[in-house]
C-alpha positions in Angstrom: -66.6 75.0 91.3 -67.5 76.6 88.0 -68.0 74.5 84.9 -67.9 75.9 81.4 -69.8 74.2 78.6 -69.0 75.5 75.1 -71.8 73.7 73.3 -71.7 72.2 69.9 -72.2 74.3 66.7 -72.9 73.3 63.2 -72.6 75.4 60.0 -75.2 75.5 57.3 -76.0 78.0 54.5 -78.6 80.6 55.3 -81.6 79.8 53.0 -83.0 83.3 53.6 -81.9 86.6 55.1 -81.3 85.9 58.8 -79.5 89.1 59.6 -82.2 90.2 62.0 -82.7 86.9 63.7 -79.7 86.1 65.8 -80.6 83.8 68.8 -83.8 82.6 67.1 -84.7 79.0 66.5 -84.0 77.7 63.0 -84.6 74.4 61.2 -82.8 72.6 58.4 -84.6 73.2 55.1 -82.5 70.7 53.2 -79.1 69.1 53.3 -77.2 72.4 53.2 -79.6 75.2 54.2 -81.1 76.6 57.4 -84.2 78.8 57.6 -86.5 80.3 60.3 -89.3 78.2 61.7 -92.5 79.2 59.8 -95.0 76.6 61.0 -95.8 74.8 64.2 -95.0 71.4 62.5 -91.4 72.3 61.8 -88.8 70.9 64.2 -86.0 73.3 65.3 -82.5 72.0 65.0 -80.9 74.7 67.2 -80.4 78.4 67.9 -78.8 80.8 65.4 -75.5 82.2 66.8 -74.7 84.8 64.2 -76.6 87.1 61.8 -76.0 85.9 58.2 -77.5 87.3 55.0 -78.9 84.8 52.5 -76.2 82.6 51.2 -73.8 83.2 54.0 -72.7 80.7 56.7 -75.2 80.3 59.5 -73.7 79.0 62.8 -76.3 77.0 64.8 -75.9 75.9 68.4 -77.3 72.4 68.6 -76.3 71.3 72.1 
């Protein structure tokens, strides 16, 4: 029996150009922005599902 799991997405504003980073891990920079991980101490909140430019909506798969 096949089971489909759609996951859970959240939307934040891209804090930088993420147009070349679809399916990369991102973290929450502040209350409204997501950026790429740029140090080993940052905690990823999920995987980027689209390819937004800076200031556009970033869809992030969290589950």
